[in-house]
N, C-alpha and C positions, 0 to 999 in steps of 0.2 A: 644490347643489355650494358650497362654500365659494371665498370668492373666493383662497386659496391654491390648492384645488385648480383652479380655475377659470385660475388665472395656470400652474401647471406644465401644464396642456392649452396653452394657447397658444404653450410656449416648452419643445418636446420637446427631451430631451436623448440625443445619440448617443453611448450607455455603450463601443462597442467603438470610436470614435474618439477617446472623452476616457481610454480605458485605455491606447492606444495610443502615447499622446504622453509616455508615462512610460516608452516604451523610451527614450529619450534626453532623459529631463528629468536635469538635475546640480545638482543645488542644496546648497549647504554646510550641515551639519547643524548643528543649533541647539542653544544650550545650554538644554536643558529642565528645570528644576529640578523639585524633587520639590515635587506640591501636596499641600496636606494638605487633609482634610473640612473642609467648613467648618458649623458649628453656631453658628448666629447668636443672639448675644446677646438673650434674652428671648424667644427664639420656643419656644413649645409643642410646637415637634415633636423627638422623642426623637434622641439619636443612633443608636440602635438600629434606629428607623426607616427613619434615612437609610442608614446603611451595610449595610444590609440590602433595599438596593433595594425597601422596603416604602410608600414614602412615596406617598399618593392626588395627583391632579394637583390639585385646591386646596391641600393642603399645600405641593408644590413652589410654587403662583404667591403664596402667602403668604410665604415664604423667601425668593423673587426679590424681592418687592415691598418686603420690609425689607430688601434690600441694595439695593435705589435702581433695580432694574430698570424700573421703570415712569415714572419722572422726567422722562423725553421725550414720552409720550405724551397725546394732546390728552384731556381729562376725559370729552368725550362720544364718545371712541374705547376708554377705559379696559376699560370690564365687556365690548365686547368681544373685544377682545384677550385678556383673562383665561381669557374663556369658551374661545377658539380654544386658548391654551395647554393650557387644563387639556381640553379635549376630545384633540387630540392624545397627550398622556401619559397618559390613562388607557384611552385605545382604541388607540393605535398605540406607547407607551412611546417616545416620540419629542418632538424639542421643535423646534416650529413655532410662527410668528406667526400673524397675519392683515393682508393685503395687500390695496391699495386695485387694482381693477379697472380701472382707468385708466392709459394709461400717461404715466409709466415703471414704473406699477406699484410704489408707494412702500410700503413698510411701517408699520402704523400707529403701530409704538413707535419707530421709527427708528434702529432698531437693525439690522435685515435687509435685506443685499442681495441682490439675487438677479442669477448672472451667466451665468445658462442652462450652456449647455457650453464657457463659455470665450472661445469664440472671438472675441465682439464686444471683449476686455479686449485679448486681443493684434491684433485688426487696430487701424490706424493712426486715432488719436482716440481708440481705444476707453479708456486708461487717464485719459486730461482728462474723457472724460465721465462715468466714476465719479465722480471727485473732485466733480466737480459735483453729481450725482447726491447726494453725500452734504453737501452742504451746508449743510442743517439741523442735521445732526449737530456740524459744524463750530462753527456759530452757538451753538448750546446750550453747549457745551462751550468755547468763546472759542478756540477753536484755529485758528492760523495755517496757512494752506495755500494759499501761492502758488508758480506754478509758472511755467518757463520753456523753451524751445530743448528742447521734445517731439520728440527726432530718432530719425528710420528709417532707415538705410542698409542697405538690400539687408535681413535676417533681425535686426538688430541693432538693440536699441532701447531710448536711454536719456531720461532727463530731469531736469530740475533741480528741485527743488524746496525753497523755503527757502532758494535760497542751494547745497545741499547736489545733487551729482549722484549721480543713481542708475542701476545696469544692470539691467532687467528682462527683455532677451534676448540673448543672446550667440549667435546663429545656428545654430541648429538646425532642421530641417523640422520638428519637430513641438513647437513650447515654448510651445503655450497653458499647459502646466500649469505652466513655468517663470516666464511673466508673471503668473499667479494667483497664484504664492508670494511670487516677489521684491516683486510689488504690496503685500501685505500685510505682511513686514517691512519694504519701505519707509513703510508707514503708521502702523505701529507704532515703528519709530526716531522718527517725527518727534512720535509722540503721548510718548514717554520724553523726549524732549528740553525738552518744554515742559510736563514735569512733571504729564501725564495720567494718572489709576489705569485707563483704559479702553485697553483693548486690541481688537486686531481678528482674530477667529479664522473658520475656514474649516468648512464644513460641505456634505456632499452628502446630497440628500433628492430622487433624480430630476434635477434641476439642482444647480449649484455656487452656495451661498450663502455670505455674509459675514456676520459678525454680531458686533459691541460689545459686550465683555462685561469689569466688572471681574472682579478674581480671586476675589474673595468669588463673582461671579455665576458663574463659569467651574469654582469646585469645585462646588457647588451641584449643576450639572448634570454633573458628572464622574461623582459621587457617586452619582445615581440613574439613568444612563443608560449604555447599552453603546456602545461605540467607533463603532458607525458609526449610532447614533441621538442624538448629541450634538455639539456645536463641536470643533474639534482645533485645537491650533496646528499650524503649518507644520509642523514636522518629523512630529507622528502625521498629519497628514493626506498627507504623501509615503508614508510608511508605508504607510498604510492604502491608496492607492493602488496600490502597488508589490505587496501582498500579494494585490490581486483582479487583477491582470495576471498575477501568478504563476497564480493559479487558473484564469483563460481560458486560459492555456498548457497547463497542465497537463491539460486535459480536451480 
């Protein structure tokens, strides 16, 4: 059993619970600019192959590597991570990396972060815990992320990051999804202010994940994977979860 699958077994997701949270999820719609298909310079992969979703796992990894996806991966883990991405893409047509099997289960590429079903992020101290877990990523990208006044008042949650106040929850009794989405928007705001080309995306694969990608990396994955098998913007993720809820209700 791979570490990725092992990790998912350790942290089971309750789908009914995570779906029900979207009944009360209220998030401002994100401006989602049109994404172009990424065809990398000097790539041996043809545009036809990418647009027709015929890319192999090996070709996907080649394109991601050219786009700098593995630049944070330790050399001794590089082939392991590549092989995992290839295996998941070829077998399941999904995007997934490899994780350590020791707590806090870090991803070897330093891009993926597991949020289980989102409850831990919502609970007191959860946001700061995830910020700390992402510490290696901040260091490698020279990103400053100082925080203070992590304040909980009933179901209201706010935090000051780099001197700016962010509201992560506003009082709904089912706000886990609100916290997940607002956390991503907070991090992306800070990345933008600091002129980083990395952005944080969301993905559901049994558990809820967050993954850092550049626009080029996101475009490659978008061109070759279905909506349910790839990283999503906050707007895409909320829409996808809402559609899941509607299907569950209609059944």
